[in-house]
PASEBA-1860 file (N, C-alpha, C; in nm, 3 decimals):
! residues 280
1> XXXXXXXX> -3.630/-0.077/-0.216/-3.744/-0.134/-0.143/-3.690/-0.224/-0.032 ~ -3.747/-0.210/0.090/-3.699/-0.288/0.204/-3.725/-0.437/0.180 ~ -3.627/-0.518/0.211/-3.643/-0.662/0.193/-3.624/-0.708/0.050 ~ -3.587/-0.616/-0.038/-3.570/-0.649/-0.179/-3.433/-0.712/-0.197 ~ -3.427/-0.841/-0.220/-3.301/-0.912/-0.229/-3.239/-0.895/-0.367 ~ -3.111/-0.933/-0.374/-3.041/-0.926/-0.503/-3.108/-1.015/-0.606 ~ -3.148/-1.135/-0.566/-3.213/-1.228/-0.658/-3.346/-1.173/-0.707 ~ -3.421/-1.112/-0.617/-3.551/-1.054/-0.657/-3.531/-0.944/-0.760
9> XXXXXXXX> -3.431/-0.858/-0.737/-3.403/-0.751/-0.834/-3.356/-0.810/-0.966 ~ -3.276/-0.918/-0.956/-3.226/-0.981/-1.077/-3.337/-1.040/-1.162 ~ -3.432/-1.106/-1.097/-3.542/-1.170/-1.171/-3.633/-1.068/-1.239 ~ -3.631/-0.944/-1.192/-3.710/-0.839/-1.257/-3.635/-0.774/-1.373 ~ -3.506/-0.804/-1.384/-3.424/-0.741/-1.488/-3.412/-0.838/-1.606 ~ -3.467/-0.800/-1.721/-3.469/-0.890/-1.835/-3.329/-0.919/-1.889 ~ -3.241/-0.820/-1.886/-3.104/-0.843/-1.933/-3.033/-0.944/-1.845 ~ -3.051/-0.932/-1.715/-2.987/-1.024/-1.622/-3.038/-1.166/-1.641
17> XXXXXXXX> -3.170/-1.180/-1.656/-3.229/-1.313/-1.672/-3.183/-1.377/-1.803 ~ -3.193/-1.300/-1.914/-3.154/-1.355/-2.044/-3.004/-1.388/-2.047 ~ -2.922/-1.296/-1.997/-2.779/-1.320/-1.995/-2.741/-1.435/-1.905 ~ -2.808/-1.445/-1.790/-2.780/-1.555/-1.699/-2.814/-1.690/-1.758 ~ -2.928/-1.697/-1.830/-2.968/-1.823/-1.891/-2.870/-1.864/-2.001 ~ -2.829/-1.769/-2.085/-2.734/-1.801/-2.192/-2.598/-1.843/-2.135 ~ -2.555/-1.774/-2.030/-2.427/-1.808/-1.968/-2.433/-1.944/-1.900 ~ -2.543/-1.972/-1.832/-2.561/-2.104/-1.770/-2.563/-2.214/-1.876
25> XXXXXXXX> -2.624/-2.184/-1.991/-2.627/-2.282/-2.099/-2.486/-2.312/-2.149 ~ -2.404/-2.208/-2.162/-2.265/-2.227/-2.205/-2.189/-2.314/-2.105 ~ -2.204/-2.285/-1.977/-2.136/-2.362/-1.873/-2.188/-2.506/-1.872 ~ -2.320/-2.522/-1.887/-2.380/-2.656/-1.885/-2.329/-2.741/-2.001 ~ -2.319/-2.681/-2.120/-2.270/-2.755/-2.236/-2.125/-2.797/-2.215 ~ -2.043/-2.706/-2.160/-1.902/-2.740/-2.135/-1.890/-2.852/-2.033 ~ -1.969/-2.846/-1.927/-1.964/-2.951/-1.824/-2.018/-3.084/-1.878 ~ -2.126/-3.077/-1.956/-2.183/-3.199/-2.013/-2.083/-3.268/-2.105
33> XXXXXXXX> -2.007/-3.187/-2.181/-1.913/-3.246/-2.277/-1.799/-3.319/-2.208 ~ -1.777/-3.291/-2.078/-1.674/-3.365/-2.005/-1.713/-3.510/-1.985 ~ -1.845/-3.536/-1.980/-1.893/-3.671/-1.955/-1.958/-3.736/-2.077 ~ -2.017/-3.653/-2.168/-2.091/-3.712/-2.280/-2.093/-3.617/-2.397 ~ -2.076/-3.673/-2.516/-2.101/-3.605/-2.644/-2.169/-3.706/-2.736 ~ -2.246/-3.660/-2.834/-2.314/-3.755/-2.923/-2.219/-3.850/-2.993 ~ -2.101/-3.800/-3.029/-1.999/-3.883/-3.094/-1.863/-3.842/-3.039 ~ -1.764/-3.920/-3.067/-1.626/-3.883/-3.031/-1.588/-3.761/-3.115
41> XXXXXXXX> -1.562/-3.646/-3.052/-1.536/-3.524/-3.129/-1.409/-3.529/-3.213 ~ -1.317/-3.618/-3.182/-1.190/-3.625/-3.255/-1.185/-3.744/-3.352 ~ -1.294/-3.820/-3.360/-1.296/-3.937/-3.448/-1.311/-3.894/-3.594 ~ -1.215/-3.935/-3.677/-1.217/-3.903/-3.820/-1.287/-4.015/-3.895 ~ -1.381/-3.975/-3.980/-1.457/-4.073/-4.060/-1.472/-4.017/-4.202 ~ -1.378/-4.051/-4.287/-1.378/-3.998/-4.424/-1.507/-4.031/-4.501 ~ -1.564/-4.151/-4.486/-1.687/-4.180/-4.562/-1.804/-4.088/-4.528 ~ -1.804/-4.028/-4.408/-1.917/-3.942/-4.369/-1.881/-3.793/-4.371
49> XXXXXXXX> -1.770/-3.757/-4.437/-1.731/-3.616/-4.439/-1.835/-3.533/-4.515 ~ -1.854/-3.410/-4.466/-1.949/-3.313/-4.522/-2.093/-3.364/-4.523 ~ -2.127/-3.450/-4.427/-2.265/-3.496/-4.417/-2.351/-3.382/-4.363 ~ -2.465/-3.355/-4.423/-2.552/-3.246/-4.375/-2.618/-3.285/-4.243 ~ -2.677/-3.187/-4.172/-2.747/-3.218/-4.047/-2.851/-3.328/-4.068 ~ -2.852/-3.425/-3.976/-2.944/-3.538/-3.987/-2.970/-3.594/-3.848 ~ -3.050/-3.701/-3.842/-3.079/-3.763/-3.714/-2.954/-3.825/-3.652 ~ -2.859/-3.866/-3.735/-2.735/-3.925/-3.685/-2.637/-3.819/-3.639
57> XXXXXXXX> -2.619/-3.717/-3.722/-2.532/-3.604/-3.690/-2.618/-3.478/-3.693 ~ -2.661/-3.433/-3.576/-2.760/-3.326/-3.567/-2.715/-3.197/-3.635 ~ -2.587/-3.166/-3.629/-2.535/-3.044/-3.692/-2.441/-3.076/-3.808 ~ -2.446/-3.197/-3.857/-2.363/-3.236/-3.971/-2.223/-3.274/-3.931 ~ -2.139/-3.299/-4.032/-1.999/-3.332/-4.008/-1.909/-3.238/-4.087 ~ -1.781/-3.233/-4.050/-1.688/-3.143/-4.118/-1.607/-3.216/-4.223 ~ -1.497/-3.155/-4.267/-1.418/-3.210/-4.376/-1.344/-3.338/-4.339 ~ -1.338/-3.367/-4.208/-1.275/-3.491/-4.163/-1.377/-3.594/-4.116
65> XXXXXXXX> -1.503/-3.563/-4.132/-1.609/-3.652/-4.087/-1.636/-3.645/-3.938 ~ -1.580/-3.545/-3.871/-1.604/-3.528/-3.727/-1.743/-3.468/-3.704 ~ -1.807/-3.510/-3.596/-1.940/-3.460/-3.563/-1.930/-3.315/-3.517 ~ -2.000/-3.224/-3.586/-1.990/-3.081/-3.557/-2.045/-3.048/-3.419 ~ -2.158/-3.108/-3.381/-2.216/-3.081/-3.250/-2.120/-3.120/-3.138 ~ -2.061/-3.238/-3.148/-1.966/-3.284/-3.046/-1.845/-3.191/-3.040 ~ -1.798/-3.147/-3.156/-1.681/-3.059/-3.162/-1.713/-2.924/-3.098 ~ -1.835/-2.872/-3.124/-1.875/-2.745/-3.064/-1.887/-2.758/-2.912
73> XXXXXXXX> -1.944/-2.870/-2.868/-1.960/-2.890/-2.724/-1.825/-2.891/-2.652 ~ -1.729/-2.962/-2.708/-1.596/-2.966/-2.645/-1.525/-2.831/-2.663 ~ -1.554/-2.763/-2.774/-1.497/-2.630/-2.795/-1.539/-2.531/-2.688 ~ -1.657/-2.553/-2.626/-1.702/-2.467/-2.517/-1.605/-2.475/-2.399 ~ -1.544/-2.592/-2.379/-1.444/-2.606/-2.272/-1.326/-2.513/-2.297 ~ -1.281/-2.509/-2.422/-1.167/-2.423/-2.457/-1.200/-2.277/-2.434 ~ -1.319/-2.234/-2.480/-1.358/-2.094/-2.463/-1.369/-2.057/-2.316 ~ -1.430/-2.143/-2.235/-1.444/-2.114/-2.093/-1.309/-2.111/-2.022
81> XXXXXXXX> -1.223/-2.206/-2.056/-1.091/-2.212/-1.993/-1.010/-2.087/-2.023 ~ -1.006/-2.050/-2.151/-0.931/-1.930/-2.191/-0.992/-1.807/-2.125 ~ -1.125/-1.798/-2.127/-1.192/-1.682/-2.068/-1.167/-1.670/-1.918 ~ -1.184/-1.779/-1.845/-1.169/-1.775/-1.700/-1.027/-1.742/-1.659 ~ -0.930/-1.816/-1.715/-0.791/-1.797/-1.673/-0.739/-1.659/-1.713 ~ -0.768/-1.614/-1.834/-0.719/-1.483/-1.878/-0.782/-1.370/-1.798 ~ -0.911/-1.383/-1.764/-0.977/-1.280/-1.683/-0.922/-1.279/-1.541 ~ -0.894/-1.397/-1.486/-0.835/-1.403/-1.353/-0.697/-1.335/-1.352
89> XXXXXXXX> -0.619/-1.357/-1.458/-0.488/-1.291/-1.468/-0.506/-1.140/-1.474 ~ -0.592/-1.094/-1.564/-0.614/-0.950/-1.579/-0.670/-0.887/-1.453 ~ -0.767/-0.954/-1.390/-0.830/-0.899/-1.270/-0.732/-0.894/-1.154 ~ -0.656/-1.001/-1.132/-0.564/-1.007/-1.018/-0.460/-0.896/-1.024 ~ -0.392/-0.885/-1.136/-0.288/-0.783/-1.148/-0.348/-0.644/-1.166 ~ -0.454/-0.634/-1.246/-0.514/-0.503/-1.272/-0.575/-0.440/-1.149 ~ -0.652/-0.517/-1.073/-0.714/-0.464/-0.952/-0.607/-0.427/-0.849 ~ -0.505/-0.510/-0.837/-0.397/-0.480/-0.742/-0.327/-0.349/-0.779
97> XXXXXXXX> -0.295/-0.332/-0.907/-0.229/-0.208/-0.951/-0.320/-0.088/-0.933 ~ -0.448/-0.104/-0.966/-0.542/0.006/-0.950/-0.558/0.048/-0.805 ~ -0.566/-0.048/-0.713/-0.577/-0.016/-0.571/-0.449/0.052/-0.520 ~ -0.334/0.003/-0.566/-0.207/0.064/-0.525/-0.198/0.208/-0.575 ~ -0.237/0.231/-0.699/-0.233/0.366/-0.756/-0.324/0.460/-0.679 ~ -0.443/0.413/-0.644/-0.538/0.498/-0.574/-0.493/0.527/-0.431 ~ -0.433/0.428/-0.365/-0.391/0.447/-0.227/-0.264/0.530/-0.216 ~ -0.169/0.507/-0.308/-0.039/0.573/-0.299/-0.041/0.715/-0.355
105> XXXXXXXX> -0.118/0.734/-0.463/-0.123/0.862/-0.534/0.018/0.906/-0.576 ~ 0.031/1.028/-0.614/0.160/1.083/-0.649/0.229/1.012/-0.763 ~ 0.360/0.990/-0.748/0.442/0.933/-0.854/0.402/0.789/-0.886 ~ 0.362/0.712/-0.785/0.321/0.573/-0.808/0.198/0.567/-0.897 ~ 0.098/0.649/-0.865/-0.025/0.652/-0.945/0.006/0.697/-1.088 ~ 0.087/0.798/-1.100/0.121/0.850/-1.232/0.193/0.745/-1.316 ~ 0.286/0.673/-1.257/0.362/0.570/-1.330/0.270/0.458/-1.377 ~ 0.182/0.411/-1.289/0.091/0.302/-1.324/-0.005/0.344/-1.434
113> XXXXXXXX> -0.062/0.463/-1.423/-0.159/0.508/-1.523/-0.093/0.539/-1.658 ~ 0.026/0.591/-1.657/0.094/0.617/-1.784/0.132/0.486/-1.853 ~ 0.169/0.385/-1.776/0.197/0.254/-1.835/0.070/0.196/-1.898 ~ -0.043/0.213/-1.828/-0.170/0.167/-1.884/-0.206/0.243/-2.011 ~ -0.182/0.373/-2.011/-0.210/0.454/-2.131/-0.124/0.410/-2.249 ~ 0.001/0.374/-2.219/0.090/0.330/-2.327/0.037/0.204/-2.394 ~ -0.012/0.110/-2.314/-0.068/-0.014/-2.370/-0.196/0.016/-2.446 ~ -0.277/0.110/-2.394/-0.403/0.145/-2.459/-0.380/0.213/-2.594
121> XXXXXXXX> -0.259/0.266/-2.615/-0.231/0.337/-2.740/-0.227/0.244/-2.860 ~ -0.217/0.114/-2.837/-0.210/0.016/-2.944/-0.333/-0.074/-2.940 ~ -0.383/-0.115/-3.056/-0.498/-0.208/-3.058/-0.464/-0.336/-2.985 ~ -0.550/-0.375/-2.892/-0.522/-0.491/-2.807/-0.504/-0.619/-2.887 ~ -0.588/-0.641/-2.987/-0.582/-0.765/-3.063/-0.451/-0.774/-3.141 ~ -0.400/-0.660/-3.192/-0.273/-0.661/-3.265/-0.156/-0.691/-3.172 ~ -0.161/-0.634/-3.051/-0.056/-0.664/-2.955/-0.062/-0.810/-2.910 ~ -0.184/-0.863/-2.897/-0.199/-1.004/-2.861/-0.143/-1.093/-2.971
129> XXXXXXXX> -0.171/-1.058/-3.096/-0.116/-1.135/-3.209/0.036/-1.130/-3.208 ~ 0.092/-1.011/-3.182/0.237/-0.998/-3.178/0.298/-1.082/-3.068 ~ 0.235/-1.080/-2.949/0.288/-1.155/-2.837/0.280/-1.305/-2.862 ~ 0.165/-1.352/-2.912/0.149/-1.495/-2.939/0.243/-1.539/-3.050 ~ 0.258/-1.454/-3.152/0.350/-1.488/-3.261/0.494/-1.497/-3.211 ~ 0.528/-1.415/-3.111/0.663/-1.415/-3.055/0.686/-1.537/-2.966 ~ 0.587/-1.566/-2.880/0.601/-1.678/-2.786/0.574/-1.812/-2.853 ~ 0.497/-1.809/-2.963/0.459/-1.933/-3.030/0.311/-1.959/-3.013
137> XXXXXXXX> 0.249/-2.021/-3.113/0.106/-2.048/-3.105/0.073/-2.151/-2.997 ~ -0.048/-2.142/-2.947/-0.092/-2.236/-2.844/-0.190/-2.173/-2.748 ~ -0.269/-2.255/-2.682/-0.372/-2.204/-2.591/-0.311/-2.131/-2.472 ~ -0.201/-2.182/-2.418/-0.139/-2.120/-2.300/-0.091/-1.980/-2.333 ~ -0.022/-1.964/-2.445/0.027/-1.832/-2.484/-0.088/-1.738/-2.518 ~ -0.195/-1.792/-2.575/-0.313/-1.708/-2.602/-0.373/-1.658/-2.471 ~ -0.380/-1.745/-2.371/-0.432/-1.704/-2.240/-0.346/-1.594/-2.180 ~ -0.215/-1.611/-2.186/-0.123/-1.511/-2.131/-0.141/-1.378/-2.202
145> XXXXXXXX> -0.148/-1.380/-2.336/-0.162/-1.258/-2.413/-0.293/-1.186/-2.380 ~ -0.402/-1.260/-2.379/-0.532/-1.198/-2.350/-0.535/-1.144/-2.207 ~ -0.476/-1.221/-2.114/-0.472/-1.177/-1.975/-0.392/-1.049/-1.957 ~ -0.277/-1.041/-2.022/-0.191/-0.923/-2.009/-0.263/-0.797/-2.056 ~ -0.334/-0.809/-2.165/-0.398/-0.689/-2.219/-0.534/-0.661/-2.156 ~ -0.570/-0.741/-2.054/-0.686/-0.708/-1.972/-0.644/-0.629/-1.848 ~ -0.516/-0.635/-1.815/-0.468/-0.570/-1.693/-0.493/-0.419/-1.694 ~ -0.456/-0.344/-1.800/-0.477/-0.199/-1.796/-0.624/-0.159/-1.778
153> XXXXXXXX> -0.715/-0.234/-1.839/-0.857/-0.203/-1.826/-0.902/-0.216/-1.680 ~ -0.864/-0.326/-1.615/-0.899/-0.343/-1.474/-0.830/-0.237/-1.387 ~ -0.705/-0.204/-1.420/-0.631/-0.106/-1.339/-0.697/0.031/-1.344 ~ -0.733/0.076/-1.463/-0.795/0.208/-1.477/-0.931/0.211/-1.409 ~ -1.010/0.108/-1.432/-1.143/0.104/-1.372/-1.134/0.102/-1.220 ~ -1.047/0.019/-1.165/-1.031/0.009/-1.020/-0.983/0.139/-0.960 ~ -0.887/0.200/-1.024/-0.833/0.326/-0.972/-0.940/0.435/-0.970 ~ -1.020/0.445/-1.078/-1.124/0.547/-1.082/-1.231/0.524/-0.976
161> XXXXXXXX> -1.275/0.397/-0.962/-1.377/0.366/-0.862/-1.323/0.385/-0.720 ~ -1.197/0.346/-0.698/-1.137/0.359/-0.565/-1.118/0.505/-0.526 ~ -1.080/0.590/-0.620/-1.063/0.732/-0.590/-1.192/0.794/-0.537 ~ -1.305/0.748/-0.589/-1.434/0.800/-0.542/-1.464/0.756/-0.400 ~ -1.406/0.643/-0.357/-1.430/0.593/-0.221/-1.338/0.662/-0.121 ~ -1.216/0.694/-0.163/-1.118/0.750/-0.070/-1.161/0.886/-0.013 ~ -1.250/0.956/-0.078/-1.293/1.088/-0.029/-1.419/1.080/0.056 ~ -1.469/0.958/0.083/-1.591/0.942/0.162/-1.563/0.960/0.312
169> XXXXXXXX> -1.667/0.992/0.386/-1.653/1.022/0.529/-1.605/0.900/0.608 ~ -1.652/0.781/0.573/-1.613/0.664/0.652/-1.464/0.632/0.636 ~ -1.403/0.678/0.526/-1.258/0.662/0.513/-1.186/0.753/0.611 ~ -1.237/0.876/0.626/-1.178/0.967/0.724/-1.192/0.911/0.865 ~ -1.307/0.847/0.892/-1.328/0.787/1.024/-1.231/0.671/1.046 ~ -1.205/0.594/0.940/-1.110/0.483/0.952/-0.970/0.534/0.978 ~ -0.933/0.644/0.912/-0.801/0.705/0.939/-0.793/0.753/1.083 ~ -0.901/0.816/1.129/-0.901/0.866/1.268/-0.890/0.752/1.368
177> XXXXXXXX> -0.937/0.633/1.328/-0.928/0.516/1.415/-0.788/0.453/1.413 ~ -0.700/0.510/1.331/-0.562/0.462/1.328/-0.532/0.357/1.224 ~ -0.623/0.334/1.132/-0.600/0.234/1.028/-0.509/0.290/0.920 ~ -0.418/0.205/0.869/-0.328/0.245/0.762/-0.392/0.230/0.625 ~ -0.323/0.277/0.522/-0.377/0.272/0.386/-0.406/0.130/0.339 ~ -0.315/0.038/0.371/-0.333/-0.101/0.326/-0.458/-0.162/0.389 ~ -0.478/-0.140/0.518/-0.594/-0.196/0.586/-0.723/-0.131/0.538 ~ -0.720/-0.001/0.516/-0.838/0.069/0.465/-0.874/0.017/0.326
185> XXXXXXXX> -0.771/-0.006/0.244/-0.794/-0.057/0.108/-0.864/-0.191/0.111 ~ -0.817/-0.281/0.197/-0.873/-0.416/0.202/-1.010/-0.418/0.269 ~ -1.026/-0.345/0.378/-1.148/-0.354/0.458/-1.260/-0.262/0.409 ~ -1.224/-0.151/0.344/-1.327/-0.053/0.310/-1.337/-0.023/0.160 ~ -1.223/-0.003/0.095/-1.227/0.037/-0.046/-1.268/-0.080/-0.136 ~ -1.198/-0.193/-0.123/-1.225/-0.307/-0.211/-1.369/-0.358/-0.200 ~ -1.426/-0.376/-0.081/-1.566/-0.421/-0.075/-1.663/-0.325/-0.142 ~ -1.633/-0.196/-0.139/-1.725/-0.097/-0.196/-1.714/-0.084/-0.347
193> XXXXXXXX> -1.610/-0.138/-0.406/-1.599/-0.133/-0.552/-1.610/-0.272/-0.613 ~ -1.642/-0.373/-0.531/-1.648/-0.511/-0.580/-1.752/-0.527/-0.690 ~ -1.868/-0.460/-0.677/-1.973/-0.474/-0.777/-1.927/-0.422/-0.913 ~ -1.850/-0.313/-0.913/-1.799/-0.257/-1.038/-1.702/-0.355/-1.104 ~ -1.619/-0.418/-1.024/-1.523/-0.514/-1.076/-1.594/-0.637/-1.132 ~ -1.698/-0.683/-1.065/-1.771/-0.801/-1.111/-1.835/-0.776/-1.247 ~ -1.893/-0.658/-1.264/-1.951/-0.624/-1.394/-1.843/-0.624/-1.503 ~ -1.727/-0.568/-1.470/-1.618/-0.564/-1.567/-1.568/-0.705/-1.600
201> XXXXXXXX> -1.573/-0.796/-1.504/-1.531/-0.934/-1.528/-1.616/-0.997/-1.637 ~ -1.748/-0.978/-1.632/-1.835/-1.037/-1.734/-1.805/-0.979/-1.872 ~ -1.777/-0.850/-1.877/-1.748/-0.785/-2.006/-1.615/-0.837/-2.062 ~ -1.514/-0.845/-1.976/-1.384/-0.893/-2.023/-1.389/-1.041/-2.059 ~ -1.475/-1.116/-1.991/-1.493/-1.257/-2.023/-1.543/-1.272/-2.166 ~ -1.643/-1.191/-2.201/-1.696/-1.195/-2.338/-1.587/-1.159/-2.439 ~ -1.511/-1.056/-2.408/-1.404/-1.014/-2.500/-1.295/-1.120/-2.510 ~ -1.270/-1.192/-2.401/-1.168/-1.297/-2.403/-1.211/-1.412/-2.495
209> XXXXXXXX> -1.340/-1.446/-2.493/-1.390/-1.551/-2.582/-1.375/-1.507/-2.728 ~ -1.407/-1.381/-2.755/-1.390/-1.329/-2.891/-1.242/-1.329/-2.932 ~ -1.156/-1.287/-2.840/-1.013/-1.281/-2.871/-0.957/-1.420/-2.898 ~ -0.999/-1.518/-2.818/-0.951/-1.655/-2.840/-0.997/-1.706/-2.975 ~ -1.123/-1.677/-3.011/-1.174/-1.720/-3.141/-1.095/-1.653/-3.254 ~ -1.063/-1.524/-3.235/-0.988/-1.451/-3.338/-0.847/-1.508/-3.354 ~ -0.779/-1.535/-3.243/-0.644/-1.589/-3.251/-0.644/-1.729/-3.312 ~ -0.743/-1.811/-3.275/-0.753/-1.945/-3.332/-0.787/-1.938/-3.480
217> XXXXXXXX> -0.871/-1.844/-3.517/-0.906/-1.825/-3.658/-0.781/-1.794/-3.741 ~ -0.690/-1.717/-3.680/-0.566/-1.680/-3.750/-0.460/-1.790/-3.741 ~ -0.489/-1.896/-3.666/-0.396/-2.008/-3.658/-0.290/-1.996/-3.550 ~ -0.304/-1.896/-3.459/-0.202/-1.879/-3.355/-0.262/-1.895/-3.215 ~ -0.385/-1.943/-3.208/-0.448/-1.970/-3.080/-0.438/-2.117/-3.046 ~ -0.549/-2.176/-3.003/-0.551/-2.319/-2.971/-0.516/-2.401/-3.095 ~ -0.430/-2.499/-3.078/-0.382/-2.579/-3.190/-0.449/-2.716/-3.192 ~ -0.459/-2.776/-3.312/-0.515/-2.912/-3.323/-0.435/-3.009/-3.234
225> XXXXXXXX> -0.502/-3.106/-3.174/-0.642/-3.144/-3.194/-0.739/-3.077/-3.097 ~ -0.693/-2.975/-3.021/-0.782/-2.908/-2.927/-0.896/-2.838/-3.001 ~ -1.021/-2.873/-2.974/-1.133/-2.809/-3.043/-1.141/-2.659/-3.012 ~ -1.169/-2.580/-3.114/-1.179/-2.435/-3.098/-1.281/-2.381/-3.196 ~ -1.371/-2.296/-3.148/-1.473/-2.238/-3.235/-1.410/-2.151/-3.343 ~ -1.306/-2.077/-3.308/-1.241/-1.991/-3.406/-1.177/-2.070/-3.518 ~ -1.112/-2.182/-3.484/-1.049/-2.262/-3.588/-1.154/-2.331/-3.675 ~ -1.270/-2.364/-3.616/-1.379/-2.420/-3.696/-1.423/-2.321/-3.804
233> XXXXXXXX> -1.429/-2.194/-3.769/-1.464/-2.092/-3.869/-1.357/-2.081/-3.977 ~ -1.230/-2.088/-3.936/-1.121/-2.079/-4.033/-1.126/-2.196/-4.130 ~ -1.153/-2.315/-4.079/-1.157/-2.433/-4.165/-1.279/-2.433/-4.256 ~ -1.384/-2.361/-4.215/-1.509/-2.362/-4.293/-1.514/-2.252/-4.399 ~ -1.423/-2.157/-4.395/-1.437/-2.040/-4.480/-1.429/-2.072/-4.630 ~ -1.359/-2.176/-4.666/-1.346/-2.209/-4.809/-1.468/-2.285/-4.863 ~ -1.554/-2.332/-4.772/-1.670/-2.409/-4.815/-1.801/-2.353/-4.760 ~ -1.800/-2.223/-4.733/-1.917/-2.163/-4.669/-2.040/-2.167/-4.759
241> XXXXXXXX> -2.020/-2.166/-4.890/-2.134/-2.170/-4.982/-2.179/-2.313/-5.012 ~ -2.087/-2.408/-5.003/-2.122/-2.547/-5.027/-2.176/-2.616/-4.902 ~ -2.114/-2.587/-4.786/-2.151/-2.652/-4.659/-2.162/-2.544/-4.552 ~ -2.268/-2.467/-4.559/-2.282/-2.350/-4.474/-2.285/-2.383/-4.325 ~ -2.333/-2.503/-4.289/-2.344/-2.537/-4.147/-2.210/-2.539/-4.077 ~ -2.102/-2.558/-4.150/-1.969/-2.563/-4.089/-1.931/-2.428/-4.026 ~ -1.982/-2.319/-4.083/-1.953/-2.186/-4.031/-2.067/-2.132/-3.945 ~ -2.190/-2.167/-3.981/-2.307/-2.110/-3.913/-2.312/-2.152/-3.766
249> XXXXXXXX> -2.297/-2.281/-3.740/-2.317/-2.329/-3.603/-2.209/-2.282/-3.505 ~ -2.079/-2.289/-3.539/-1.981/-2.231/-3.445/-1.996/-2.080/-3.433 ~ -2.037/-2.014/-3.542/-2.061/-1.870/-3.535/-2.174/-1.838/-3.438 ~ -2.279/-1.918/-3.442/-2.391/-1.899/-3.348/-2.344/-1.923/-3.205 ~ -2.261/-2.024/-3.184/-2.210/-2.054/-3.050/-2.131/-1.935/-2.994 ~ -2.045/-1.875/-3.077/-1.968/-1.759/-3.034/-2.061/-1.641/-3.005 ~ -2.155/-1.616/-3.096/-2.245/-1.502/-3.081/-2.331/-1.514/-2.955 ~ -2.386/-1.631/-2.930/-2.472/-1.650/-2.813/-2.392/-1.639/-2.683
257> XXXXXXXX> -2.270/-1.691/-2.683/-2.187/-1.683/-2.563/-2.153/-1.538/-2.529 ~ -2.110/-1.463/-2.630/-2.073/-1.323/-2.608/-2.197/-1.240/-2.573 ~ -2.308/-1.266/-2.642/-2.433/-1.194/-2.611/-2.476/-1.221/-2.468 ~ -2.471/-1.348/-2.426/-2.512/-1.382/-2.291/-2.429/-1.312/-2.185 ~ -2.298/-1.310/-2.202/-2.211/-1.245/-2.104/-2.230/-1.094/-2.103 ~ -2.252/-1.033/-2.219/-2.277/-0.889/-2.224/-2.410/-0.852/-2.160 ~ -2.513/-0.932/-2.186/-2.642/-0.907/-2.122/-2.632/-0.926/-1.971 ~ -2.558/-1.027/-1.929/-2.539/-1.050/-1.786/-2.467/-0.931/-1.722
265> XXXXXXXX> -2.365/-0.879/-1.790/-2.294/-0.762/-1.739/-2.384/-0.640/-1.730 ~ -2.467/-0.617/-1.833/-2.561/-0.505/-1.830/-2.660/-0.520/-1.715 ~ -2.710/-0.642/-1.697/-2.804/-0.668/-1.589/-2.741/-0.645/-1.452 ~ -2.619/-0.694/-1.433/-2.550/-0.674/-1.306/-2.526/-0.526/-1.279 ~ -2.493/-0.451/-1.384/-2.472/-0.306/-1.367/-2.601/-0.239/-1.322 ~ -2.713/-0.275/-1.385/-2.841/-0.216/-1.348/-2.880/-0.250/-1.205 ~ -2.850/-0.373/-1.163/-2.891/-0.419/-1.030/-2.805/-0.357/-0.920 ~ -2.674/-0.347/-0.946/-2.582/-0.303/-0.841/-2.563/-0.153/-0.835
273> XXXXXXXX> -2.599/-0.081/-0.941/-2.584/0.065/-0.942/-2.708/0.127/-0.876 ~ -2.696/0.189/-0.761/-2.814/0.244/-0.692/-2.882/0.355/-0.771 ~ -2.806/0.430/-0.851/-2.869/0.537/-0.931/-2.963/0.479/-1.035 ~ -2.921/0.369/-1.101/-3.008/0.304/-1.197/-3.126/0.237/-1.128 ~ -3.102/0.185/-1.009/-3.211/0.121/-0.936/-3.319/0.222/-0.899 ~ -3.277/0.342/-0.863/-3.376/0.445/-0.828/-3.457/0.488/-0.948 ~ -3.393/0.490/-1.066/-3.466/0.527/-1.186/-3.575/0.427/-1.219 ~ -3.550/0.299/-1.182/-3.648/0.196/-1.208/-3.762/0.200/-1.106
END
């Protein structure tokens, strides 16, 4: 429809609206926790340990008497940091390799894609565990591991989308105008596949949050005293029947964050894909 802006299309898409609101809520909580939390998230208070949700501690306290709500709020910072940095690593190297493979073709494309296939042959989470276990536990190594195993996904996606652009008429016109492969890639190919990459970023972001929670749950991700939703689940597993809130609330935080990013990705795909737009 003429004059139909991206925002207007987005507001009509329920997945985009719901995912955007949940994602904004995650970002807002992380930013708010930089300036304010109901209690000091790292303050240990043995007399108030395992206190149930109340007016003083809205989501209760854990085995050290720490306020669960405050800990979850600060834990959002960890999830966002790991997600953003690891996705930036995966996107930067993956998109670059995918564009190079598509532009160069031949032996270069074959080498890059076979390397990606080799990594895909192994479960990503197991390889991440192996890498973190080798380098040592910690948030930085978890970010590196998650980022590395995002590279093949971005590379394959970029290469496939770019190959579809290289056969278009305007690419032939650019060649006739004397432009080289590198200039065509930057000026014509990359802008035309940017929407596909953006959708993939939201999906990989959600997976990065899950991966960080999994690594922390296993004790090889973020280390104490850094708050982590995954480690909160690990610490709560022995008391899930006695103090269920210790596992329920961080579990809800993980679920809502991943759901929001996935819905946002689905919405962006619907909005940016012209074939889906025509169906609507």
